PyMOL Python script that loads the backbone (N, CA, C, O; Angstrom):
from pymol import cmd

cmd.read_pdbstr("""\
ATOM      1  N   MET A   1     112.289 108.707 104.872  1.00  0.00           N
ATOM      2  CA  MET A   1     113.717 108.700 105.943  1.00  0.00           C
ATOM      3  C   MET A   1     112.981 108.501 106.961  1.00  0.00           C
ATOM      4  O   MET A   1     111.854 108.898 107.254  1.00  0.00           O
ATOM      5  N   ILE A   2     114.378 107.272 107.928  1.00  0.00           N
ATOM      6  CA  ILE A   2     113.351 107.883 109.355  1.00  0.00           C
ATOM      7  C   ILE A   2     114.907 108.492 109.772  1.00  0.00           C
ATOM      8  O   ILE A   2     115.259 108.054 110.867  1.00  0.00           O
ATOM      9  N   GLY A   3     115.725 109.240 109.249  1.00  0.00           N
ATOM     10  CA  GLY A   3     115.760 110.534 109.457  1.00  0.00           C
ATOM     11  C   GLY A   3     117.591 110.850 109.914  1.00  0.00           C
ATOM     12  O   GLY A   3     117.694 109.667 110.235  1.00  0.00           O
ATOM     13  N   SER A   4     119.140 111.460 110.216  1.00  0.00           N
ATOM     14  CA  SER A   4     119.620 112.305 109.848  1.00  0.00           C
ATOM     15  C   SER A   4     120.556 112.483 110.983  1.00  0.00           C
ATOM     16  O   SER A   4     120.351 113.394 111.785  1.00  0.00           O
ATOM     17  N   CYS A   5     122.013 111.334 111.173  1.00  0.00           N
ATOM     18  CA  CYS A   5     122.729 111.955 111.898  1.00  0.00           C
ATOM     19  C   CYS A   5     123.236 114.292 112.369  1.00  0.00           C
ATOM     20  O   CYS A   5     123.557 115.421 112.000  1.00  0.00           O
ATOM     21  N   HIS A   6     122.885 113.368 113.364  1.00  0.00           N
ATOM     22  CA  HIS A   6     122.540 114.630 115.224  1.00  0.00           C
ATOM     23  C   HIS A   6     124.142 115.918 114.069  1.00  0.00           C
ATOM     24  O   HIS A   6     124.181 117.023 113.528  1.00  0.00           O
ATOM     25  N   VAL A   7     125.283 114.489 114.365  1.00  0.00           N
ATOM     26  CA  VAL A   7     126.913 115.302 114.193  1.00  0.00           C
ATOM     27  C   VAL A   7     126.855 116.118 112.462  1.00  0.00           C
ATOM     28  O   VAL A   7     127.049 117.273 112.084  1.00  0.00           O
ATOM     29  N   CYS A   8     126.556 115.072 111.887  1.00  0.00           N
ATOM     30  CA  CYS A   8     127.464 115.322 110.608  1.00  0.00           C
ATOM     31  C   CYS A   8     126.441 115.147 109.081  1.00  0.00           C
ATOM     32  O   CYS A   8     126.681 115.228 107.876  1.00  0.00           O
ATOM     33  N   LYS A   9     125.331 114.897 109.839  1.00  0.00           N
ATOM     34  CA  LYS A   9     123.958 116.254 109.463  1.00  0.00           C
ATOM     35  C   LYS A   9     123.216 114.444 107.652  1.00  0.00           C
ATOM     36  O   LYS A   9     122.268 114.381 106.869  1.00  0.00           O
ATOM     37  N   THR A  10     124.262 113.650 107.929  1.00  0.00           N
ATOM     38  CA  THR A  10     123.817 112.278 106.552  1.00  0.00           C
ATOM     39  C   THR A  10     122.038 112.199 107.435  1.00  0.00           C
ATOM     40  O   THR A  10     121.655 112.334 108.597  1.00  0.00           O
ATOM     41  N   ALA A  11     121.359 111.905 106.081  1.00  0.00           N
ATOM     42  CA  ALA A  11     120.573 111.181 106.263  1.00  0.00           C
ATOM     43  C   ALA A  11     120.696 109.740 105.621  1.00  0.00           C
ATOM     44  O   ALA A  11     121.441 109.278 104.757  1.00  0.00           O
ATOM     45  N   PHE A  12     119.504 109.126 106.508  1.00  0.00           N
ATOM     46  CA  PHE A  12     119.647 107.367 106.913  1.00  0.00           C
ATOM     47  C   PHE A  12     117.757 106.732 106.453  1.00  0.00           C
ATOM     48  O   PHE A  12     116.681 106.897 107.026  1.00  0.00           O
ATOM     49  N   PRO A  13     118.121 106.063 105.285  1.00  0.00           N
ATOM     50  CA  PRO A  13     116.293 105.826 104.490  1.00  0.00           C
ATOM     51  C   PRO A  13     116.149 104.368 106.202  1.00  0.00           C
ATOM     52  O   PRO A  13     114.990 103.953 106.201  1.00  0.00           O
ATOM     53  N   SER A  14     116.892 103.767 107.256  1.00  0.00           N
ATOM     54  CA  SER A  14     116.559 103.608 108.423  1.00  0.00           C
ATOM     55  C   SER A  14     117.470 103.555 109.456  1.00  0.00           C
ATOM     56  O   SER A  14     118.651 103.899 109.498  1.00  0.00           O
ATOM     57  N   ALA A  15     116.163 102.686 110.938  1.00  0.00           N
ATOM     58  CA  ALA A  15     117.127 104.177 111.589  1.00  0.00           C
ATOM     59  C   ALA A  15     118.328 102.721 112.045  1.00  0.00           C
ATOM     60  O   ALA A  15     119.221 102.745 112.892  1.00  0.00           O
ATOM     61  N   MET A  16     117.854 101.397 110.994  1.00  0.00           N
ATOM     62  CA  MET A  16     119.300 100.388 111.911  1.00  0.00           C
ATOM     63  C   MET A  16     121.078 100.991 111.073  1.00  0.00           C
ATOM     64  O   MET A  16     122.249 100.927 111.448  1.00  0.00           O
ATOM     65  N   LEU A  17     120.277 101.615 109.651  1.00  0.00           N
ATOM     66  CA  LEU A  17     121.876 101.777 109.014  1.00  0.00           C
ATOM     67  C   LEU A  17     121.836 103.911 109.753  1.00  0.00           C
ATOM     68  O   LEU A  17     122.468 104.815 109.207  1.00  0.00           O
ATOM     69  N   LEU A  18     121.161 104.045 110.689  1.00  0.00           N
ATOM     70  CA  LEU A  18     121.450 105.148 111.101  1.00  0.00           C
ATOM     71  C   LEU A  18     122.495 104.282 112.431  1.00  0.00           C
ATOM     72  O   LEU A  18     123.720 104.358 112.513  1.00  0.00           O
ATOM     73  N   LYS A  19     122.012 103.873 112.912  1.00  0.00           N
ATOM     74  CA  LYS A  19     122.896 103.678 113.991  1.00  0.00           C
ATOM     75  C   LYS A  19     123.809 102.532 113.146  1.00  0.00           C
ATOM     76  O   LYS A  19     123.463 103.101 112.110  1.00  0.00           O
ATOM     77  N   ALA A  20     124.265 101.945 112.883  1.00  0.00           N
ATOM     78  CA  ALA A  20     125.863 101.298 112.554  1.00  0.00           C
ATOM     79  C   ALA A  20     125.923 102.599 112.477  1.00  0.00           C
ATOM     80  O   ALA A  20     126.598 103.094 113.379  1.00  0.00           O
ATOM     81  N   HIS A  21     125.140 103.872 111.200  1.00  0.00           N
ATOM     82  CA  HIS A  21     126.536 105.182 110.834  1.00  0.00           C
ATOM     83  C   HIS A  21     127.233 105.169 112.255  1.00  0.00           C
ATOM     84  O   HIS A  21     128.433 105.004 112.478  1.00  0.00           O
ATOM     85  N   TYR A  22     125.911 105.440 113.434  1.00  0.00           N
ATOM     86  CA  TYR A  22     126.665 106.462 114.728  1.00  0.00           C
ATOM     87  C   TYR A  22     127.765 105.573 115.396  1.00  0.00           C
ATOM     88  O   TYR A  22     128.787 106.193 115.690  1.00  0.00           O
ATOM     89  N   GLU A  23     127.751 104.099 115.723  1.00  0.00           N
ATOM     90  CA  GLU A  23     128.111 103.162 115.771  1.00  0.00           C
ATOM     91  C   GLU A  23     129.941 102.931 115.604  1.00  0.00           C
ATOM     92  O   GLU A  23     130.670 102.349 116.407  1.00  0.00           O
ATOM     93  N   ALA A  24     130.377 103.656 114.178  1.00  0.00           N
ATOM     94  CA  ALA A  24     130.815 103.459 113.249  1.00  0.00           C
ATOM     95  C   ALA A  24     131.977 104.694 112.478  1.00  0.00           C
ATOM     96  O   ALA A  24     133.114 104.761 112.013  1.00  0.00           O
ATOM     97  N   LYS A  25     130.557 105.685 112.786  1.00  0.00           N
ATOM     98  CA  LYS A  25     131.616 107.192 112.723  1.00  0.00           C
ATOM     99  C   LYS A  25     131.072 107.866 113.651  1.00  0.00           C
ATOM    100  O   LYS A  25     130.871 108.995 113.202  1.00  0.00           O
ATOM    101  N   HIS A  26     130.559 107.748 115.206  1.00  0.00           N
ATOM    102  CA  HIS A  26     130.937 109.033 115.841  1.00  0.00           C
ATOM    103  C   HIS A  26     130.818 108.162 117.615  1.00  0.00           C
ATOM    104  O   HIS A  26     130.052 108.296 118.569  1.00  0.00           O
ATOM    105  N   PRO A  27     132.120 107.211 117.307  1.00  0.00           N
ATOM    106  CA  PRO A  27     131.337 105.969 118.788  1.00  0.00           C
ATOM    107  C   PRO A  27     131.792 106.888 119.701  1.00  0.00           C
ATOM    108  O   PRO A  27     131.339 106.373 120.723  1.00  0.00           O
ATOM    109  N   LYS A  28     132.188 107.578 119.957  1.00  0.00           N
ATOM    110  CA  LYS A  28     131.859 108.891 121.428  1.00  0.00           C
ATOM    111  C   LYS A  28     130.133 109.923 121.956  1.00  0.00           C
ATOM    112  O   LYS A  28     129.654 110.095 123.077  1.00  0.00           O
ATOM    113  N   GLU A  29     129.636 110.401 120.567  1.00  0.00           N
ATOM    114  CA  GLU A  29     127.971 110.268 120.573  1.00  0.00           C
ATOM    115  C   GLU A  29     127.742 109.656 121.435  1.00  0.00           C
ATOM    116  O   GLU A  29     128.366 108.943 122.221  1.00  0.00           O
ATOM    117  N   PRO A  30     126.559 110.020 121.242  1.00  0.00           N
ATOM    118  CA  PRO A  30     125.224 109.958 122.232  1.00  0.00           C
ATOM    119  C   PRO A  30     124.131 109.151 121.073  1.00  0.00           C
ATOM    120  O   PRO A  30     123.375 109.665 120.249  1.00  0.00           O
ATOM    121  N   ILE A  31     124.452 107.344 121.457  1.00  0.00           N
ATOM    122  CA  ILE A  31     122.208 107.859 120.233  1.00  0.00           C
ATOM    123  C   ILE A  31     120.942 108.330 120.731  1.00  0.00           C
ATOM    124  O   ILE A  31     120.356 107.944 121.742  1.00  0.00           O
ATOM    125  N   PRO A  32     120.639 109.083 120.023  1.00  0.00           N
ATOM    126  CA  PRO A  32     119.507 109.897 119.915  1.00  0.00           C
ATOM    127  C   PRO A  32     118.321 109.045 120.450  1.00  0.00           C
ATOM    128  O   PRO A  32     117.723 108.595 119.472  1.00  0.00           O
ATOM    129  N   PRO A  33     117.946 108.785 121.204  1.00  0.00           N
ATOM    130  CA  PRO A  33     117.166 108.102 122.059  1.00  0.00           C
ATOM    131  C   PRO A  33     115.154 107.780 120.912  1.00  0.00           C
ATOM    132  O   PRO A  33     114.094 107.157 120.840  1.00  0.00           O
ATOM    133  N   GLU A  34     115.929 108.704 120.415  1.00  0.00           N
ATOM    134  CA  GLU A  34     113.965 108.368 118.989  1.00  0.00           C
ATOM    135  C   GLU A  34     115.434 107.717 118.338  1.00  0.00           C
ATOM    136  O   GLU A  34     115.124 108.857 117.993  1.00  0.00           O
ATOM    137  N   VAL A  35     116.353 107.263 117.953  1.00  0.00           N
ATOM    138  CA  VAL A  35     117.024 106.081 116.527  1.00  0.00           C
ATOM    139  C   VAL A  35     116.777 104.793 117.344  1.00  0.00           C
ATOM    140  O   VAL A  35     116.162 103.811 116.930  1.00  0.00           O
ATOM    141  N   VAL A  36     117.584 104.994 119.082  1.00  0.00           N
ATOM    142  CA  VAL A  36     117.342 103.905 119.425  1.00  0.00           C
ATOM    143  C   VAL A  36     115.630 102.533 119.872  1.00  0.00           C
ATOM    144  O   VAL A  36     115.606 101.399 120.352  1.00  0.00           O
ATOM    145  N   GLU A  37     114.415 103.573 119.335  1.00  0.00           N
ATOM    146  CA  GLU A  37     112.948 103.496 120.572  1.00  0.00           C
ATOM    147  C   GLU A  37     113.105 102.874 118.882  1.00  0.00           C
ATOM    148  O   GLU A  37     113.106 101.643 118.888  1.00  0.00           O
ATOM    149  N   ALA A  38     113.266 103.634 117.118  1.00  0.00           N
ATOM    150  CA  ALA A  38     112.869 103.370 115.857  1.00  0.00           C
ATOM    151  C   ALA A  38     114.111 102.155 115.598  1.00  0.00           C
ATOM    152  O   ALA A  38     113.767 101.356 114.726  1.00  0.00           O
ATOM    153  N   TYR A  39     115.103 101.955 116.030  1.00  0.00           N
ATOM    154  CA  TYR A  39     115.781 100.540 115.962  1.00  0.00           C
ATOM    155  C   TYR A  39     115.534  99.628 116.499  1.00  0.00           C
ATOM    156  O   TYR A  39     115.646  98.514 115.987  1.00  0.00           O
ATOM    157  N   GLN A  40     115.024  99.891 117.989  1.00  0.00           N
ATOM    158  CA  GLN A  40     113.998  98.778 118.654  1.00  0.00           C
ATOM    159  C   GLN A  40     113.252  97.889 117.945  1.00  0.00           C
ATOM    160  O   GLN A  40     113.324  96.662 118.016  1.00  0.00           O
ATOM    161  N   ALA A  41     112.312  98.743 117.049  1.00  0.00           N
ATOM    162  CA  ALA A  41     111.030  98.355 117.416  1.00  0.00           C
ATOM    163  C   ALA A  41     110.936  98.094 115.760  1.00  0.00           C
ATOM    164  O   ALA A  41     109.906  98.005 115.093  1.00  0.00           O
ATOM    165  N   ALA A  42     112.175  98.010 115.351  1.00  0.00           N
ATOM    166  CA  ALA A  42     112.605  97.244 113.344  1.00  0.00           C
ATOM    167  C   ALA A  42     113.207  95.899 113.674  1.00  0.00           C
ATOM    168  O   ALA A  42     113.262  95.070 112.766  1.00  0.00           O
ATOM    169  N   LEU A  43     113.654  95.596 114.849  1.00  0.00           N
ATOM    170  CA  LEU A  43     114.864  94.239 115.597  1.00  0.00           C
ATOM    171  C   LEU A  43     113.253  93.746 115.826  1.00  0.00           C
ATOM    172  O   LEU A  43     112.888  92.787 115.147  1.00  0.00           O
ATOM    173  N   ASP A  44     112.724  94.084 116.331  1.00  0.00           N
ATOM    174  CA  ASP A  44     111.172  93.803 116.722  1.00  0.00           C
ATOM    175  C   ASP A  44     110.461  93.269 115.758  1.00  0.00           C
ATOM    176  O   ASP A  44     110.444  92.043 115.649  1.00  0.00           O
ATOM    177  N   LYS A  45     109.791  94.028 114.937  1.00  0.00           N
ATOM    178  CA  LYS A  45     109.304  94.360 113.289  1.00  0.00           C
ATOM    179  C   LYS A  45     110.033  92.938 112.870  1.00  0.00           C
ATOM    180  O   LYS A  45     109.207  92.073 113.159  1.00  0.00           O
ATOM    181  N   LYS A  46     110.915  92.466 112.458  1.00  0.00           N
ATOM    182  CA  LYS A  46     111.787  91.296 112.529  1.00  0.00           C
ATOM    183  C   LYS A  46     111.710  90.632 113.186  1.00  0.00           C
ATOM    184  O   LYS A  46     111.331  89.583 112.665  1.00  0.00           O
ATOM    185  N   ALA A  47     111.819  90.571 113.943  1.00  0.00           N
ATOM    186  CA  ALA A  47     111.764  89.576 114.984  1.00  0.00           C
ATOM    187  C   ALA A  47     109.665  88.795 114.726  1.00  0.00           C
ATOM    188  O   ALA A  47     109.211  87.664 114.899  1.00  0.00           O
ATOM    189  N   ALA A  48     109.322  89.476 114.490  1.00  0.00           N
ATOM    190  CA  ALA A  48     107.587  88.616 114.881  1.00  0.00           C
ATOM    191  C   ALA A  48     107.630  87.502 113.367  1.00  0.00           C
ATOM    192  O   ALA A  48     107.323  86.334 113.126  1.00  0.00           O
ATOM    193  N   ALA A  49     108.336  88.949 112.426  1.00  0.00           N
ATOM    194  CA  ALA A  49     107.454  88.396 110.662  1.00  0.00           C
ATOM    195  C   ALA A  49     108.634  86.920 110.904  1.00  0.00           C
ATOM    196  O   ALA A  49     108.254  85.912 110.309  1.00  0.00           O
ATOM    197  N   ALA A  50     110.236  86.742 111.867  1.00  0.00           N
ATOM    198  CA  ALA A  50     110.748  86.151 110.968  1.00  0.00           C
ATOM    199  C   ALA A  50     109.475  84.505 112.227  1.00  0.00           C
ATOM    200  O   ALA A  50     109.023  83.655 111.460  1.00  0.00           O
ATOM    201  N   ALA A  51     109.233  84.348 113.173  1.00  0.00           N
ATOM    202  CA  ALA A  51     108.759  84.119 114.153  1.00  0.00           C
ATOM    203  C   ALA A  51     106.970  83.444 113.269  1.00  0.00           C
ATOM    204  O   ALA A  51     106.416  82.361 113.453  1.00  0.00           O
ATOM    205  N   LYS A  52     106.683  84.214 112.667  1.00  0.00           N
ATOM    206  CA  LYS A  52     105.403  84.242 111.664  1.00  0.00           C
ATOM    207  C   LYS A  52     105.179  83.008 110.925  1.00  0.00           C
ATOM    208  O   LYS A  52     104.325  82.144 110.729  1.00  0.00           O
ATOM    209  N   LYS A  53     107.146  83.575 110.404  1.00  0.00           N
ATOM    210  CA  LYS A  53     107.272  82.443 108.769  1.00  0.00           C
ATOM    211  C   LYS A  53     107.884  81.102 110.091  1.00  0.00           C
ATOM    212  O   LYS A  53     108.029  80.008 109.546  1.00  0.00           O
ATOM    213  N   ASP A  54     108.084  81.095 111.002  1.00  0.00           N
ATOM    214  CA  ASP A  54     108.452  79.961 111.074  1.00  0.00           C
ATOM    215  C   ASP A  54     106.533  78.612 112.399  1.00  0.00           C
ATOM    216  O   ASP A  54     106.353  77.693 113.198  1.00  0.00           O
ATOM    217  N   THR A  55     106.013  79.395 111.781  1.00  0.00           N
ATOM    218  CA  THR A  55     104.661  78.726 112.737  1.00  0.00           C
ATOM    219  C   THR A  55     104.700  78.331 111.057  1.00  0.00           C
ATOM    220  O   THR A  55     105.189  78.845 110.051  1.00  0.00           O
ATOM    221  N   PRO A  56     103.824  77.012 111.398  1.00  0.00           N
ATOM    222  CA  PRO A  56     103.502  76.111 110.738  1.00  0.00           C
ATOM    223  C   PRO A  56     101.753  76.105 109.986  1.00  0.00           C
ATOM    224  O   PRO A  56     100.639  76.140 110.509  1.00  0.00           O
ATOM    225  N   ALA A  57     102.116  76.057 108.864  1.00  0.00           N
ATOM    226  CA  ALA A  57     100.199  75.801 108.252  1.00  0.00           C
ATOM    227  C   ALA A  57      99.818  75.227 108.638  1.00  0.00           C
ATOM    228  O   ALA A  57     100.391  74.214 109.039  1.00  0.00           O
ATOM    229  N   PRO A  58      98.469  75.478 108.808  1.00  0.00           N
ATOM    230  CA  PRO A  58      97.314  74.470 109.329  1.00  0.00           C
ATOM    231  C   PRO A  58      97.501  73.834 108.004  1.00  0.00           C
ATOM    232  O   PRO A  58      97.918  74.270 106.931  1.00  0.00           O
ATOM    233  N   ALA A  59      96.914  72.247 108.534  1.00  0.00           N
ATOM    234  CA  ALA A  59      97.503  70.134 107.290  1.00  0.00           C
ATOM    235  C   ALA A  59      95.935  71.528 107.070  1.00  0.00           C
ATOM    236  O   ALA A  59      95.221  72.284 107.730  1.00  0.00           O
ATOM    237  N   ALA A  60      96.372  70.759 104.751  1.00  0.00           N
ATOM    238  CA  ALA A  60      95.539  71.062 104.425  1.00  0.00           C
ATOM    239  C   ALA A  60      94.385  70.004 104.784  1.00  0.00           C
ATOM    240  O   ALA A  60      94.630  69.372 105.812  1.00  0.00           O
ATOM    241  N   ALA A  61      93.403  69.743 104.267  1.00  0.00           N
ATOM    242  CA  ALA A  61      92.243  68.567 104.213  1.00  0.00           C
ATOM    243  C   ALA A  61      93.089  67.043 103.124  1.00  0.00           C
ATOM    244  O   ALA A  61      93.150  67.404 101.949  1.00  0.00           O
ATOM    245  N   PRO A  62      93.451  66.136 103.251  1.00  0.00           N
ATOM    246  CA  PRO A  62      93.739  65.290 102.295  1.00  0.00           C
ATOM    247  C   PRO A  62      92.287  64.978 101.460  1.00  0.00           C
ATOM    248  O   PRO A  62      91.094  64.732 101.637  1.00  0.00           O
ATOM    249  N   ALA A  63      93.629  65.241 100.100  1.00  0.00           N
ATOM    250  CA  ALA A  63      93.616  64.668  97.888  1.00  0.00           C
ATOM    251  C   ALA A  63      92.409  63.523  99.070  1.00  0.00           C
ATOM    252  O   ALA A  63      92.339  62.804 100.066  1.00  0.00           O
ATOM    253  N   LYS A  64      91.382  64.413  97.426  1.00  0.00           N
ATOM    254  CA  LYS A  64      90.734  62.689  97.598  1.00  0.00           C
ATOM    255  C   LYS A  64      90.634  62.377  96.073  1.00  0.00           C
ATOM    256  O   LYS A  64      90.767  62.882  94.958  1.00  0.00           O
ATOM    257  N   LYS A  65      90.311  61.214  96.734  1.00  0.00           N
ATOM    258  CA  LYS A  65      90.659  59.928  95.276  1.00  0.00           C
ATOM    259  C   LYS A  65      90.025  59.974  94.387  1.00  0.00           C
ATOM    260  O   LYS A  65      88.862  59.649  94.147  1.00  0.00           O
ATOM    261  N   LYS A  66      91.473  60.765  93.377  1.00  0.00           N
ATOM    262  CA  LYS A  66      90.157  60.783  91.352  1.00  0.00           C
ATOM    263  C   LYS A  66      89.802  59.195  91.313  1.00  0.00           C
ATOM    264  O   LYS A  66      90.239  58.287  92.019  1.00  0.00           O
ATOM    265  N   LYS A  67      89.145  59.178  90.566  1.00  0.00           N
ATOM    266  CA  LYS A  67      88.270  58.132  89.690  1.00  0.00           C
ATOM    267  C   LYS A  67      88.783  58.003  88.711  1.00  0.00           C
ATOM    268  O   LYS A  67      88.660  59.051  88.078  1.00  0.00           O
ATOM    269  N   SER A  68      89.882  56.540  87.623  1.00  0.00           N
ATOM    270  CA  SER A  68      90.327  56.408  86.505  1.00  0.00           C
ATOM    271  C   SER A  68      89.446  56.327  85.918  1.00  0.00           C
ATOM    272  O   SER A  68      88.421  55.786  86.332  1.00  0.00           O
ATOM    273  N   LYS A  69      89.598  56.924  84.590  1.00  0.00           N
ATOM    274  CA  LYS A  69      88.404  57.286  83.629  1.00  0.00           C
ATOM    275  C   LYS A  69      88.512  55.690  83.537  1.00  0.00           C
ATOM    276  O   LYS A  69      87.715  55.437  82.634  1.00  0.00           O
ATOM    277  N   LYS A  70      88.990  54.615  83.918  1.00  0.00           N
ATOM    278  CA  LYS A  70      88.836  52.523  83.574  1.00  0.00           C
ATOM    279  C   LYS A  70      87.761  52.618  84.732  1.00  0.00           C
ATOM    280  O   LYS A  70      86.700  52.040  84.494  1.00  0.00           O
ATOM    281  N   ASP A  71      87.895  53.348  86.112  1.00  0.00           N
ATOM    282  CA  ASP A  71      86.806  52.563  86.872  1.00  0.00           C
ATOM    283  C   ASP A  71      85.427  53.255  86.579  1.00  0.00           C
ATOM    284  O   ASP A  71      84.336  52.692  86.663  1.00  0.00           O
ATOM    285  N   GLU A  72      85.680  54.792  86.159  1.00  0.00           N
ATOM    286  CA  GLU A  72      84.502  55.831  85.776  1.00  0.00           C
ATOM    287  C   GLU A  72      83.667  54.229  84.221  1.00  0.00           C
ATOM    288  O   GLU A  72      82.579  53.819  84.624  1.00  0.00           O
ATOM    289  N   LEU A  73      83.981  53.740  83.227  1.00  0.00           N
ATOM    290  CA  LEU A  73      84.026  52.435  82.536  1.00  0.00           C
ATOM    291  C   LEU A  73      83.949  51.766  82.983  1.00  0.00           C
ATOM    292  O   LEU A  73      83.934  51.107  81.943  1.00  0.00           O
ATOM    293  N   SER A  74      83.832  50.846  83.915  1.00  0.00           N
ATOM    294  CA  SER A  74      83.814  49.661  85.167  1.00  0.00           C
ATOM    295  C   SER A  74      82.291  49.547  85.242  1.00  0.00           C
ATOM    296  O   SER A  74      81.574  48.657  84.783  1.00  0.00           O
ATOM    297  N   ALA A  75      81.916  50.784  86.008  1.00  0.00           N
ATOM    298  CA  ALA A  75      81.003  51.255  86.696  1.00  0.00           C
ATOM    299  C   ALA A  75      79.756  51.223  86.026  1.00  0.00           C
ATOM    300  O   ALA A  75      78.564  51.002  86.240  1.00  0.00           O
ATOM    301  N   LEU A  76      80.904  51.681  84.709  1.00  0.00           N
ATOM    302  CA  LEU A  76      79.313  52.425  83.749  1.00  0.00           C
ATOM    303  C   LEU A  76      78.662  51.458  82.543  1.00  0.00           C
ATOM    304  O   LEU A  76      77.526  51.533  82.076  1.00  0.00           O
ATOM    305  N   ASP A  77      79.839  50.439  82.150  1.00  0.00           N
ATOM    306  CA  ASP A  77      79.712  48.307  82.744  1.00  0.00           C
ATOM    307  C   ASP A  77      78.908  48.243  83.304  1.00  0.00           C
ATOM    308  O   ASP A  77      77.843  48.557  82.771  1.00  0.00           O
ATOM    309  N   GLU A  78      78.905  47.937  84.285  1.00  0.00           N
ATOM    310  CA  GLU A  78      78.151  47.510  85.217  1.00  0.00           C
ATOM    311  C   GLU A  78      76.619  47.713  85.266  1.00  0.00           C
ATOM    312  O   GLU A  78      75.743  46.876  85.482  1.00  0.00           O
ATOM    313  N   ALA A  79      76.465  49.726  84.878  1.00  0.00           N
ATOM    314  CA  ALA A  79      75.313  49.613  85.330  1.00  0.00           C
ATOM    315  C   ALA A  79      74.063  49.128  83.708  1.00  0.00           C
ATOM    316  O   ALA A  79      72.919  48.692  83.579  1.00  0.00           O
ATOM    317  N   MET A  80      75.222  49.564  82.775  1.00  0.00           N
ATOM    318  CA  MET A  80      74.460  48.791  81.403  1.00  0.00           C
ATOM    319  C   MET A  80      73.604  47.272  81.468  1.00  0.00           C
ATOM    320  O   MET A  80      72.519  46.946  80.987  1.00  0.00           O
ATOM    321  N   ALA A  81      74.726  46.430  82.380  1.00  0.00           N
ATOM    322  CA  ALA A  81      74.930  44.677  82.239  1.00  0.00           C
ATOM    323  C   ALA A  81      73.534  44.994  83.034  1.00  0.00           C
ATOM    324  O   ALA A  81      72.460  44.826  82.457  1.00  0.00           O
ATOM    325  N   GLY A  82      73.578  45.315  83.964  1.00  0.00           N
ATOM    326  CA  GLY A  82      72.279  45.177  85.094  1.00  0.00           C
ATOM    327  C   GLY A  82      71.205  45.696  84.478  1.00  0.00           C
ATOM    328  O   GLY A  82      70.420  44.770  84.273  1.00  0.00           O
ATOM    329  N   MET A  83      70.756  46.767  84.061  1.00  0.00           N
ATOM    330  CA  MET A  83      69.728  47.499  82.593  1.00  0.00           C
ATOM    331  C   MET A  83      69.192  46.347  82.515  1.00  0.00           C
ATOM    332  O   MET A  83      68.272  45.742  83.065  1.00  0.00           O
ATOM    333  N   SER A  84      70.685  45.987  80.950  1.00  0.00           N
ATOM    334  CA  SER A  84      70.026  44.469  79.578  1.00  0.00           C
ATOM    335  C   SER A  84      69.250  43.784  80.761  1.00  0.00           C
ATOM    336  O   SER A  84      68.078  43.520  80.492  1.00  0.00           O
ATOM    337  N   THR A  85      69.792  43.361  82.337  1.00  0.00           N
ATOM    338  CA  THR A  85      68.982  41.337  82.878  1.00  0.00           C
ATOM    339  C   THR A  85      67.838  42.186  83.826  1.00  0.00           C
ATOM    340  O   THR A  85      66.978  41.400  84.224  1.00  0.00           O
ATOM    341  N   GLY A  86      67.616  43.528  84.271  1.00  0.00           N
ATOM    342  CA  GLY A  86      66.433  43.614  84.438  1.00  0.00           C
ATOM    343  C   GLY A  86      67.300  43.991  85.643  1.00  0.00           C
ATOM    344  O   GLY A  86      66.788  45.086  85.874  1.00  0.00           O
ATOM    345  N   LYS A  87      68.895  43.763  87.199  1.00  0.00           N
ATOM    346  CA  LYS A  87      68.992  43.859  87.448  1.00  0.00           C
ATOM    347  C   LYS A  87      69.409  44.986  88.354  1.00  0.00           C
ATOM    348  O   LYS A  87      70.020  44.849  89.414  1.00  0.00           O
ATOM    349  N   GLY A  88      68.908  46.402  87.678  1.00  0.00           N
ATOM    350  CA  GLY A  88      69.697  47.562  88.115  1.00  0.00           C
ATOM    351  C   GLY A  88      68.688  48.396  89.415  1.00  0.00           C
ATOM    352  O   GLY A  88      67.835  47.865  90.127  1.00  0.00           O
ATOM    353  N   LYS A  89      69.087  49.690  89.408  1.00  0.00           N
ATOM    354  CA  LYS A  89      67.795  49.863  90.018  1.00  0.00           C
ATOM    355  C   LYS A  89      66.933  49.810  90.063  1.00  0.00           C
ATOM    356  O   LYS A  89      66.616  49.364  88.961  1.00  0.00           O
ATOM    357  N   LYS A  90      65.517  50.044  90.978  1.00  0.00           N
ATOM    358  CA  LYS A  90      64.422  49.892  91.107  1.00  0.00           C
ATOM    359  C   LYS A  90      64.348  50.983  90.896  1.00  0.00           C
ATOM    360  O   LYS A  90      65.485  51.449  90.826  1.00  0.00           O
ATOM    361  N   LYS A  91      63.058  52.246  90.631  1.00  0.00           N
ATOM    362  CA  LYS A  91      62.484  53.721  90.971  1.00  0.00           C
ATOM    363  C   LYS A  91      61.972  53.529  92.302  1.00  0.00           C
ATOM    364  O   LYS A  91      61.444  54.465  92.901  1.00  0.00           O
TER     365      LYS A  91
END
""", "prot")
cmd.dss("prot")
cmd.show_as("cartoon", "prot")
cmd.util.cbc("prot")
cmd.orient("prot")
C-alpha cells in the first residue's frame, strides 16, 4: 500500500490511484507532497519501461545455411568415387 487519503482515511495500493482519488473526491484539498513525489516516480518508471520496450533489440547473427541431405549425399558420393579411382585426398 502506498498510503491513504488524509481526509477520508481510504487506503490505496498505488500513488496513481491515490492522486486520482484526491482529484475526484477532494478537489479543494491539497495533495500531500509525498503522494505527488510517488506519483511522479511511478510516471518516470512507466516512461523508462516504455523507452526500453521501444529500443530495438540487437541484430541477430545471420542464420547459417543448413546443408540438405541431398547435398551431404552428393558430397559423400563424390568422395567415394574419388577413393575408388585413387583421386581422393592424399594423406
